[in-house]
Backbone of each chain as ProteinMPNN parsed JSONL, in Angstrom:
{"seq_chain_A": "MDMLTQAEQRTLEQRMQKRQVKEFMGAFGNLVEHCFDSCVDDFSSKALSSRETGCINRCVSKWLVAQRRVSDRFQEHNQQLAQQMNK", "coords_chain_A": {"N_chain_A": [[13.583, 12.946, -1.13], [14.424, 15.149, -3.266], [16.894, 15.698, -1.774], [18.932, 13.584, -2.637], [21.521, 13.179, -4.072], [22.197, 12.406, -7.478], [24.193, 9.815, -7.63], [22.938, 8.297, -5.457], [20.696, 8.52, -5.663], [20.398, 6.677, -8.129], [20.577, 4.417, -6.676], [19.278, 3.931, -4.814], [16.601, 3.819, -6.579], [17.374, 1.232, -7.752], [17.72, -0.339, -5.25], [14.992, -0.184, -4.766], [13.554, -1.144, -6.905], [14.264, -3.721, -7.086], [12.531, -4.505, -5.553], [10.119, -4.282, -5.375], [9.809, -6.053, -7.617], [10.125, -8.378, -6.432], [8.042, -8.285, -4.689], [5.554, -7.97, -6.264], [5.201, -10.271, -6.974], [4.737, -11.764, -5.083], [2.431, -10.533, -4.71], [0.655, -11.74, -7.041], [0.961, -13.89, -6.219], [-0.934, -14.06, -3.746], [-2.573, -13.67, -5.445], [-3.914, -15.91, -7.185], [-3.999, -17.051, -4.696], [-6.823, -16.408, -3.476], [-8.309, -16.204, -5.519], [-8.81, -19.261, -6.376], [-9.475, -20.082, -3.835], [-11.93, -19.005, -4.208], [-13.226, -19.608, -6.066], [-12.523, -22.679, -6.625], [-14.253, -25.257, -5.728], [-14.596, -28.053, -6.203], [-14.182, -30.906, -6.204], [-14.684, -33.599, -8.161], [-13.619, -33.904, -10.312], [-10.149, -33.399, -11.93], [-9.821, -31.403, -13.96], [-10.553, -28.2, -14.145], [-13.437, -26.722, -14.15], [-16.069, -25.452, -17.182], [-17.228, -23.731, -15.326], [-15.752, -22.959, -13.506], [-13.526, -21.413, -14.638], [-14.622, -19.657, -15.523], [-15.257, -18.17, -13.648], [-12.869, -17.608, -12.295], [-11.888, -16.577, -14.783], [-13.265, -14.032, -14.154], [-12.595, -12.998, -10.769], [-10.638, -12.427, -11.291], [-9.994, -10.118, -13.511], [-12.066, -8.555, -12.047], [-10.353, -8.105, -10.169], [-8.055, -6.741, -10.536], [-9.877, -4.341, -11.456], [-10.41, -3.208, -9.803], [-8.313, -3.103, -7.737], [-6.933, -0.71, -9.462], [-8.983, 1.222, -9.311], [-8.727, 2.182, -6.656], [-6.208, 2.336, -6.108], [-5.96, 4.806, -7.798], [-8.019, 6.537, -6.567], [-6.334, 6.698, -4.073], [-3.777, 7.363, -4.861], [-5.394, 10.843, -5.656], [-5.889, 11.42, -3.252], [-3.168, 11.759, -2.234], [-2.254, 13.459, -3.629], [-3.498, 15.903, -2.701], [-3.202, 15.938, -0.439], [-0.612, 16.902, -0.957], [-0.744, 19.079, -1.837], [-2.281, 20.803, 0.22], [-0.24, 21.004, 1.823], [1.911, 22.543, 0.719], [0.633, 25.427, 0.39]], "CA_chain_A": [[14.033, 12.232, -1.991], [15.86, 16.346, -3.809], [17.814, 16.146, -0.845], [19.917, 12.47, -3.063], [22.726, 12.925, -5.766], [22.269, 11.154, -8.479], [24.565, 8.377, -7.875], [22.391, 8.089, -4.274], [18.848, 8.36, -6.487], [19.918, 5.241, -8.589], [21.606, 3.232, -5.637], [17.408, 4.083, -4.489], [16.101, 2.684, -7.844], [17.765, -0.437, -8.145], [16.731, -0.94, -4.27], [13.088, -0.197, -4.977], [12.831, -2.096, -8.621], [14.265, -5.254, -6.257], [11.612, -4.909, -4.138], [8.652, -4.038, -6.939], [9.868, -7.368, -8.11], [9.475, -9.343, -4.725], [5.816, -7.58, -4.367], [4.605, -8.486, -8.007], [5.458, -11.86, -6.931], [3.905, -11.631, -3.197], [0.705, -9.635, -5.657], [0.394, -12.471, -8.117], [0.849, -15.319, -5.093], [-1.993, -13.722, -3.331], [-4.237, -13.824, -6.052], [-4.268, -16.678, -6.903], [-4.873, -18.011, -3.439], [-7.895, -15.424, -3.554], [-9.42, -16.776, -6.85], [-8.658, -20.69, -6.063], [-9.841, -20.536, -2.672], [-13.307, -18.295, -4.287], [-13.996, -20.168, -7.275], [-12.951, -24.255, -6.545], [-14.271, -26.323, -4.419], [-15.144, -29.144, -6.495], [-13.12, -32.187, -6.596], [-14.509, -34.155, -8.008], [-12.675, -34.459, -11.814], [-9.249, -32.793, -11.748], [-9.759, -30.223, -14.359], [-11.049, -26.926, -13.948], [-15.17, -26.541, -14.998], [-16.074, -24.34, -16.953], [-18.313, -22.335, -14.076], [-14.596, -22.641, -12.248], [-12.416, -21.055, -15.213], [-15.196, -17.926, -16.113], [-15.102, -17.607, -12.77], [-11.922, -17.538, -12.241], [-11.77, -14.937, -15.222], [-14.419, -12.845, -13.652], [-11.967, -13.314, -10.065], [-8.984, -11.349, -11.909], [-10.475, -8.968, -14.297], [-12.397, -7.78, -10.947], [-9.679, -7.563, -9.461], [-7.358, -5.776, -11.414], [-10.538, -2.503, -11.747], [-10.876, -2.977, -8.385], [-7.062, -2.648, -7.705], [-7.053, 0.232, -10.534], [-9.58, 2.834, -8.552], [-8.395, 2.52, -5.124], [-5.012, 3.088, -6.689], [-6.435, 6.153, -8.584], [-7.832, 7.191, -5.147], [-4.614, 6.657, -3.396], [-3.004, 9.19, -5.682], [-5.666, 11.717, -5.311], [-5.743, 11.754, -1.684], [-1.497, 11.898, -1.798], [-1.893, 14.979, -4.324], [-4.029, 16.611, -1.749], [-2.417, 16.156, 1.238], [0.678, 17.366, -0.761], [-1.7, 20.453, -2.284], [-2.317, 21.189, 1.727], [1.165, 21.461, 2.719], [2.123, 23.938, -0.273], [-0.437, 26.313, 1.44]], "C_chain_A": [[15.186, 13.838, -3.007], [17.206, 16.006, -2.737], [19.399, 14.931, -1.051], [20.57, 13.263, -4.018], [22.185, 12.136, -6.826], [22.712, 9.71, -8.689], [23.126, 7.809, -6.967], [21.088, 7.224, -5.152], [19.049, 7.098, -7.171], [20.258, 4.617, -7.989], [19.56, 3.08, -4.812], [16.395, 3.176, -5.628], [15.982, 1.826, -7.644], [17.152, -1.145, -6.58], [15.327, -1.264, -4.77], [12.554, -1.008, -6.105], [12.975, -3.593, -7.806], [13.095, -5.74, -5.914], [10.224, -5.09, -4.409], [8.546, -5.636, -7.279], [9.17, -8.586, -7.116], [7.892, -9.245, -5.308], [5.481, -8.264, -5.564], [4.647, -9.707, -7.379], [4.442, -12.196, -5.459], [2.322, -11.203, -3.677], [-0.116, -10.963, -6.111], [0.063, -14.108, -7.022], [-0.734, -15.541, -5.093], [-3.041, -14.124, -4.297], [-4.618, -14.675, -6.482], [-4.942, -17.238, -6.432], [-6.217, -16.947, -3.471], [-8.973, -16.34, -4.492], [-9.605, -18.522, -6.514], [-9.114, -21.085, -4.627], [-12.355, -19.564, -3.18], [-13.971, -18.94, -5.306], [-13.352, -22.186, -7.515], [-12.625, -24.301, -5.59], [-14.677, -27.413, -4.503], [-14.238, -30.082, -6.885], [-13.263, -33.34, -7.059], [-13.905, -34.929, -10.075], [-11.301, -32.915, -11.539], [-8.696, -31.553, -13.005], [-10.444, -29.052, -14.48], [-12.795, -27.14, -14.9], [-15.125, -25.499, -15.534], [-16.775, -23.142, -16.698], [-16.839, -22.065, -13.88], [-13.985, -21.305, -13.222], [-13.465, -19.245, -15.825], [-14.789, -17.631, -14.245], [-13.443, -16.792, -12.148], [-11.181, -16.191, -13.219], [-12.309, -13.781, -13.985], [-13.261, -11.664, -12.427], [-11.372, -11.87, -10.136], [-9.48, -10.347, -12.194], [-11.032, -7.986, -13.007], [-11.558, -7.199, -10.197], [-8.797, -6.159, -9.531], [-8.2, -4.224, -11.592], [-10.614, -2.424, -10.613], [-9.596, -2.379, -7.534], [-7.051, -0.947, -8.494], [-7.618, 1.552, -10.118], [-8.847, 2.555, -7.629], [-6.874, 2.792, -5.158], [-5.008, 4.18, -7.663], [-7.091, 7.047, -7.414], [-6.406, 7.62, -4.142], [-3.586, 8.061, -3.802], [-3.957, 10.862, -5.885], [-5.592, 11.819, -4.204], [-4.412, 12.26, -1.664], [-1.398, 13.408, -2.014], [-2.686, 16.261, -3.473], [-3.677, 17.065, -1.02], [-1.162, 17.303, 0.721], [0.534, 19.483, -1.375], [-1.606, 21.138, -0.806], [-1.155, 22.023, 2.383], [1.928, 22.217, 2.233], [1.555, 24.972, 0.311], [-0.001, 27.196, 1.892]], "O_chain_A": [[16.36, 13.664, -3.333], [18.379, 16.122, -3.091], [20.43, 14.974, -0.38], [19.927, 14.023, -4.743], [21.717, 11.023, -6.584], [22.22, 8.799, -9.354], [22.317, 7.061, -7.516], [20.714, 6.056, -5.259], [18.148, 6.271, -7.032], [20.502, 3.607, -8.65], [18.971, 2.062, -4.447], [15.698, 2.177, -5.449], [14.923, 1.27, -7.349], [16.397, -2.117, -6.543], [14.779, -2.326, -5.066], [11.408, -1.441, -6.226], [12.093, -4.452, -7.829], [12.661, -6.892, -5.916], [9.399, -5.817, -3.857], [7.519, -6.313, -7.232], [8.173, -9.308, -7.124], [7.072, -9.855, -5.995], [5.045, -9.408, -5.436], [3.5, -10.155, -7.398], [3.514, -12.982, -5.27], [1.286, -11.514, -3.09], [-1.243, -11.242, -5.701], [-0.765, -15.012, -7.134], [-1.495, -16.308, -5.683], [-4.085, -14.733, -4.063], [-5.847, -14.719, -6.428], [-5.963, -17.815, -6.804], [-6.56, -18.104, -3.717], [-10.025, -16.918, -4.223], [-10.77, -18.911, -6.433], [-9.129, -22.264, -4.271], [-13.444, -19.655, -2.612], [-15.191, -18.853, -5.44], [-13.761, -22.849, -8.469], [-11.726, -23.947, -4.828], [-15.106, -28.039, -3.534], [-13.568, -29.971, -7.912], [-12.469, -34.235, -6.768], [-13.91, -36.02, -10.646], [-11.545, -31.792, -11.099], [-7.608, -30.979, -13.023], [-11.218, -29.23, -15.42], [-13.035, -27.611, -16.012], [-14.518, -24.542, -15.054], [-16.944, -22.088, -17.311], [-16.533, -20.888, -14.074], [-13.943, -20.207, -12.666], [-13.051, -18.189, -16.302], [-13.966, -16.785, -13.896], [-13.202, -15.662, -11.724], [-10.417, -15.29, -12.87], [-11.726, -12.998, -13.235], [-13.004, -10.472, -12.596], [-11.477, -10.807, -9.523], [-9.558, -9.474, -11.33], [-10.588, -6.845, -12.881], [-11.716, -6.121, -9.622], [-8.815, -5.081, -8.936], [-7.593, -3.172, -11.796], [-10.975, -1.314, -10.224], [-9.719, -1.404, -6.793], [-7.21, -0.02, -7.701], [-7.125, 2.655, -10.353], [-7.735, 2.86, -8.06], [-6.355, 3.448, -4.255], [-3.988, 4.404, -8.315], [-6.723, 8.217, -7.308], [-5.829, 8.636, -3.753], [-3.042, 9.064, -3.34], [-3.349, 11.887, -6.195], [-4.868, 12.799, -4.029], [-4.323, 13.319, -1.043], [-0.898, 14.288, -1.313], [-2.404, 17.442, -3.676], [-3.66, 18.257, -0.713], [-0.744, 18.226, 1.42], [1.231, 20.497, -1.329], [-0.801, 22.063, -0.7], [-1.069, 23.052, 3.054], [2.755, 22.749, 2.974], [2.417, 25.563, 0.96], [-0.671, 27.895, 2.652]]}, "seq_chain_B": "MSFLGLGRPQPTSEQKIAAVEGEMRMMADTYNRLQAMCQKKCIPTDYREGELNKGESVCLDRCTAKFLDTSIKVSEIMQAEGQAAGNQGGGGLF", "coords_chain_B": {"N_chain_B": [[24.446, 26.553, 10.824], [27.08, 24.835, 8.354], [30.434, 24.506, 7.671], [31.71, 23.636, 4.526], [30.87, 21.296, 5.553], [31.659, 21.105, 7.638], [31.627, 21.451, 11.626], [29.256, 20.066, 12.349], [28.04, 16.542, 12.203], [27.847, 14.9, 8.999], [25.241, 13.212, 7.101], [25.363, 9.51, 6.394], [26.393, 8.547, 3.158], [24.716, 5.978, 2.776], [22.897, 6.045, 5.151], [21.065, 8.202, 3.833], [20.194, 7.536, 1.888], [18.684, 5.38, 2.872], [16.903, 6.378, 4.292], [15.467, 7.625, 3.043], [14.478, 5.563, 1.352], [13.005, 3.663, 3.827], [11.449, 5.652, 4.32], [9.918, 5.774, 1.691], [9.24, 2.688, 1.418], [7.156, 3.353, 3.867], [4.958, 3.926, 3.104], [4.409, 2.074, 0.868], [3.736, 0.462, 1.982], [1.449, 0.575, 3.477], [0.217, 1.334, 1.637], [-0.276, -0.88, 0.101], [-1.549, -2.49, 2.145], [-3.58, -0.793, 2.037], [-5.093, -1.453, 0.138], [-5.753, -4.816, -0.099], [-7.353, -4.76, 2.365], [-9.943, -3.282, 1.729], [-10.595, -4.082, -0.329], [-11.183, -6.734, 0.364], [-13.518, -5.828, 2.131], [-15.091, -5.169, 0.074], [-15.812, -6.384, -1.974], [-17.505, -8.827, -2.799], [-17.354, -12.278, -3.076], [-18.174, -14.394, -4.578], [-18.294, -13.823, -7.741], [-19.808, -13.171, -10.237], [-19.975, -11.323, -11.781], [-17.671, -9.943, -13.902], [-16.891, -7.191, -13.873], [-17.333, -4.737, -12.035], [-19.597, -2.99, -10.038], [-22.241, -0.892, -9.327], [-22.166, -0.091, -6.823], [-20.273, -1.579, -5.027], [-18.039, -0.151, -6.526], [-18.547, 2.706, -5.197], [-18.321, 1.743, -3.004], [-15.46, 0.401, -2.65], [-14.346, 3.526, -3.34], [-14.928, 5.286, -1.161], [-14.17, 3.383, 1.362], [-11.427, 3.715, 0.964], [-10.368, 6.398, 1.324], [-11.735, 5.914, 4.191], [-10.048, 3.979, 4.776], [-7.631, 5.604, 4.97], [-7.715, 8.138, 6.503], [-8.498, 6.55, 8.511], [-5.775, 5.728, 8.965], [-4.442, 8.65, 9.739], [-5.767, 8.784, 12.165], [-4.87, 6.824, 13.622], [-2.465, 7.602, 14.144], [-1.928, 10.247, 14.352], [-3.39, 10.111, 17.167], [-1.573, 8.1, 18.097], [1.051, 9.804, 18.601], [0.32, 11.822, 19.921], [-0.491, 10.406, 22.673], [2.276, 9.061, 23.106], [3.818, 11.488, 23.257], [2.621, 12.815, 25.445], [3.586, 10.727, 27.295], [6.585, 11.072, 27.332], [6.356, 13.466, 28.98], [5.372, 12.797, 30.919], [7.925, 11.992, 32.152], [8.442, 9.345, 32.116], [9.016, 6.093, 30.392], [7.743, 5.608, 27.099], [5.987, 3.86, 25.557], [7.576, 3.253, 22.906]], "CA_chain_B": [[25.271, 26.45, 9.479], [28.343, 23.972, 8.728], [31.717, 25.179, 6.051], [32.537, 22.798, 4.189], [30.691, 19.922, 6.136], [32.368, 20.947, 9.359], [30.823, 21.347, 12.843], [28.162, 19.097, 12.45], [28.382, 15.14, 11.598], [26.393, 15.007, 7.972], [24.425, 11.319, 7.735], [26.724, 9.253, 4.909], [25.069, 8.54, 1.826], [23.946, 5.232, 2.908], [22.284, 6.389, 5.985], [20.049, 9.187, 3.554], [19.172, 6.673, 1.137], [18.059, 4.449, 3.558], [15.931, 7.522, 5.414], [14.391, 7.898, 1.732], [13.987, 3.61, 1.744], [12.182, 4.092, 4.549], [9.525, 6.093, 4.258], [8.818, 4.626, 0.81], [8.15, 1.476, 1.821], [6.15, 2.759, 4.506], [3.784, 4.4, 1.832], [4.45, 0.83, -0.082], [3.143, -0.433, 2.608], [0.166, 1.196, 3.723], [-0.909, 1.435, 0.072], [-0.555, -2.539, -0.028], [-2.278, -3.193, 3.13], [-5.534, -0.428, 1.91], [-5.669, -2.816, -1.565], [-5.611, -6.009, 0.583], [-8.255, -4.562, 3.026], [-10.935, -2.88, 0.715], [-10.416, -5.107, -1.793], [-11.841, -7.927, 1.435], [-14.701, -5.098, 2.751], [-16.373, -4.215, -0.895], [-15.937, -7.521, -2.718], [-18.17, -10.185, -2.663], [-16.293, -13.587, -3.737], [-18.851, -15.137, -5.423], [-18.119, -13.486, -9.387], [-20.764, -13.661, -10.658], [-19.724, -10.353, -12.682], [-16.44, -9.515, -13.543], [-16.586, -5.733, -13.241], [-17.594, -3.104, -10.645], [-21.164, -3.075, -10.18], [-21.704, 0.727, -9.059], [-22.103, -0.467, -5.252], [-18.753, -2.02, -4.992], [-16.917, 1.037, -6.945], [-18.673, 3.422, -4.178], [-17.209, 1.342, -1.488], [-14.258, 1.358, -2.96], [-13.747, 5.221, -2.828], [-15.699, 5.064, 0.786], [-13.508, 2.483, 2.144], [-10.103, 4.065, 0.209], [-10.295, 7.839, 2.123], [-11.381, 6.009, 5.411], [-8.138, 4.094, 5.802], [-6.17, 6.589, 5.192], [-8.459, 8.9, 7.493], [-8.077, 5.747, 10.055], [-4.318, 5.913, 9.298], [-3.723, 8.906, 10.249], [-5.851, 9.448, 13.149], [-4.28, 6.465, 14.401], [-0.589, 7.914, 13.955], [-2.283, 11.269, 15.65], [-3.332, 9.281, 18.578], [0.251, 7.494, 18.653], [1.986, 10.518, 18.909], [-0.271, 12.046, 21.618], [0.164, 8.647, 23.969], [3.987, 9.61, 22.427], [4.72, 13.258, 23.783], [2.08, 12.945, 27.071], [4.813, 9.707, 28.327], [7.351, 11.923, 27.365], [6.781, 14.625, 29.596], [6.082, 12.183, 32.614], [9.733, 11.137, 32.322], [8.454, 7.875, 32.185], [9.041, 4.746, 29.464], [7.1, 4.89, 26.38], [6.296, 2.227, 23.999], [8.345, 3.043, 21.973]], "C_chain_B": [[26.663, 25.127, 9.731], [28.936, 24.485, 7.098], [32.096, 23.96, 6.003], [31.735, 21.413, 4.908], [31.269, 19.687, 7.662], [31.514, 21.505, 10.592], [29.26, 20.827, 12.773], [28.238, 17.872, 11.229], [27.224, 15.25, 10.388], [26.619, 13.161, 7.841], [25.431, 10.884, 6.02], [25.343, 9.685, 3.902], [24.302, 7.346, 1.884], [22.963, 5.314, 4.165], [20.885, 7.67, 5.138], [19.205, 8.467, 2.851], [17.925, 6.108, 1.9], [17.17, 5.066, 4.542], [14.925, 6.921, 4.039], [13.808, 6.566, 1.879], [12.585, 4.195, 2.379], [10.948, 4.214, 4.454], [8.723, 5.824, 2.793], [8.206, 3.261, 0.771], [7.278, 1.804, 3.072], [4.966, 3.348, 3.863], [3.215, 3.244, 0.774], [3.329, 0.372, 0.928], [1.472, -0.613, 3.328], [-0.724, 1.194, 2.239], [-1.498, -0.253, -0.081], [-1.924, -2.932, 1.255], [-4.52, -2.652, 2.511], [-6.026, -1.428, 0.482], [-6.01, -3.678, -0.714], [-6.923, -5.756, 1.418], [-9.625, -3.91, 2.403], [-11.404, -3.837, -0.253], [-12.311, -6.272, -0.897], [-13.039, -7.468, 1.272], [-15.774, -5.375, 1.174], [-16.336, -5.597, -1.786], [-16.537, -8.278, -2.639], [-17.276, -11.339, -3.658], [-17.15, -14.343, -4.487], [-18.45, -15.024, -7.221], [-18.712, -13.744, -10.06], [-20.226, -12.514, -12.049], [-18.083, -10.349, -12.561], [-15.816, -7.665, -13.545], [-17.41, -5.465, -12.062], [-18.46, -3.208, -10.851], [-20.624, -1.131, -9.196], [-21.423, 0.553, -6.919], [-21.032, -0.509, -4.945], [-17.804, -0.942, -5.584], [-16.822, 2.058, -5.992], [-18.13, 3.067, -3.139], [-16.063, 1.391, -1.957], [-13.873, 2.719, -2.746], [-14.177, 5.056, -1.213], [-14.647, 4.768, 1.493], [-12.071, 3.023, 2.013], [-9.631, 5.212, 1.307], [-11.207, 7.156, 3.673], [-10.53, 5.099, 6.224], [-7.545, 4.487, 5.914], [-6.943, 7.907, 6.314], [-7.997, 8.116, 8.889], [-6.338, 6.206, 10.039], [-4.167, 7.27, 10.222], [-4.353, 9.984, 11.337], [-5.514, 8.868, 14.16], [-2.87, 6.876, 14.97], [-0.916, 9.646, 14.81], [-2.311, 10.804, 17.111], [-2.228, 9.039, 19.169], [1.188, 8.677, 19.207], [1.156, 11.5, 20.148], [-0.061, 11.89, 22.9], [2.003, 9.244, 24.017], [4.692, 11.12, 23.691], [3.958, 13.14, 25.434], [3.031, 11.47, 28.155], [6.08, 10.613, 27.989], [7.691, 12.909, 28.833], [6.397, 13.454, 30.941], [7.017, 11.747, 32.757], [9.56, 9.233, 31.972], [8.298, 7.333, 31.014], [8.735, 4.922, 28.59], [7.121, 4.303, 25.689], [6.82, 2.18, 23.717], [9.42, 3.699, 21.719]], "O_chain_B": [[27.079, 24.662, 10.792], [28.398, 24.716, 6.015], [32.612, 23.265, 6.878], [32.295, 20.361, 4.6], [31.335, 18.742, 8.449], [30.52, 22.124, 10.211], [28.29, 21.423, 13.241], [28.393, 17.978, 10.012], [26.051, 15.564, 10.592], [27.456, 12.325, 8.18], [25.889, 11.538, 5.083], [24.317, 10.358, 3.809], [23.262, 7.336, 1.225], [22.093, 4.445, 4.109], [19.889, 7.958, 5.801], [17.976, 8.492, 2.908], [16.717, 6.254, 1.712], [16.719, 4.437, 5.5], [14.008, 6.1, 4.043], [12.74, 6.416, 2.472], [11.618, 4.796, 1.911], [9.917, 3.541, 4.464], [7.51, 5.697, 2.624], [7.145, 2.839, 0.311], [6.624, 0.864, 3.523], [3.887, 3.048, 4.375], [2.181, 3.266, 0.106], [2.207, -0.016, 0.603], [0.715, -1.558, 3.553], [-1.92, 1.083, 1.969], [-2.631, -0.691, -0.282], [-2.974, -3.547, 1.07], [-5.629, -3.183, 2.486], [-7.104, -1.888, 0.104], [-7.067, -3.229, -0.268], [-7.76, -6.629, 1.189], [-10.567, -4.407, 3.021], [-12.492, -4.144, -0.739], [-13.492, -6.447, -1.194], [-13.836, -8.092, 0.572], [-16.958, -5.707, 1.22], [-17.373, -5.603, -2.449], [-15.81, -9.05, -2.014], [-16.712, -11.128, -4.732], [-16.534, -15.132, -5.204], [-18.338, -16.05, -7.891], [-18.381, -14.684, -10.783], [-20.131, -12.955, -13.194], [-17.397, -10.622, -11.576], [-14.716, -7.171, -13.297], [-18.035, -6.245, -11.344], [-18.66, -3.593, -12.003], [-19.62, -0.555, -8.778], [-20.628, 1.072, -6.135], [-20.55, 0.534, -4.503], [-16.698, -0.879, -5.047], [-15.725, 2.518, -5.675], [-17.522, 3.811, -2.369], [-15.446, 2.437, -1.761], [-13.016, 2.966, -1.897], [-13.446, 4.653, -0.309], [-14.107, 5.606, 2.214], [-11.385, 2.798, 3.01], [-8.677, 5.005, 2.058], [-11.386, 8.092, 4.452], [-10.25, 5.094, 7.423], [-6.658, 4.249, 6.734], [-6.068, 8.557, 6.886], [-7.45, 8.57, 9.894], [-5.788, 6.87, 10.918], [-3.8, 7.103, 11.385], [-4.042, 11.154, 11.56], [-5.537, 9.359, 15.289], [-2.345, 6.513, 16.022], [-0.191, 10.084, 15.703], [-1.489, 11.048, 17.995], [-1.818, 9.437, 20.259], [1.969, 8.494, 20.141], [1.687, 11.722, 21.236], [0.307, 12.6, 23.836], [2.633, 9.723, 24.96], [5.601, 11.393, 24.475], [4.616, 13.342, 26.455], [3.042, 11.356, 29.381], [6.623, 10.769, 29.082], [8.726, 13.051, 29.484], [7.198, 13.346, 31.869], [7.102, 10.911, 33.657], [10.34, 8.318, 31.709], [7.457, 7.897, 30.314], [9.574, 4.193, 28.063], [8.116, 4.019, 25.022], [7.346, 1.071, 23.81], [10.115, 3.394, 20.749]]}, "name": "protein", "num_of_chains": 2, "seq": "MDMLTQAEQRTLEQRMQKRQVKEFMGAFGNLVEHCFDSCVDDFSSKALSSRETGCINRCVSKWLVAQRRVSDRFQEHNQQLAQQMNKMSFLGLGRPQPTSEQKIAAVEGEMRMMADTYNRLQAMCQKKCIPTDYREGELNKGESVCLDRCTAKFLDTSIKVSEIMQAEGQAAGNQGGGGLF"}
């Protein structure tokens, strides 16, 4: 990273941002698919039932806290690796 | 050492960016796989609660550690295989 000039870093950041937008859309799509698959399987009505709505709510919030937790552990792991390399 | 960039071909700007980008992408890819995998292994899909319970939380922590260790292990084995193949002078897998 520190080998790049400022202009190069800007180019890189722009590319990563574009990628992030794409990845976010992908993750969103996956989450919809996952919660639909887990919560919705009764098609006797065209409206989501209160049970299904509740399940979707819990599915999304649980997904978010789980992502957060794994992300924290991932960062800790990387920090440990970096510290080991500096020793 | 090179003086004013002479003596050794310097990587172009594009090459340097691509190298760093590739590294970041690999990291992001590992991260995304980790998230998907541990979600799948640790979170039951009945969604009776919207919060993580104790068991699920611990599972996520351990899953993360194991996934990352697995990733390191696999890369070590692949490297060793690659070196062995290189020493034999035969064509490696990669």
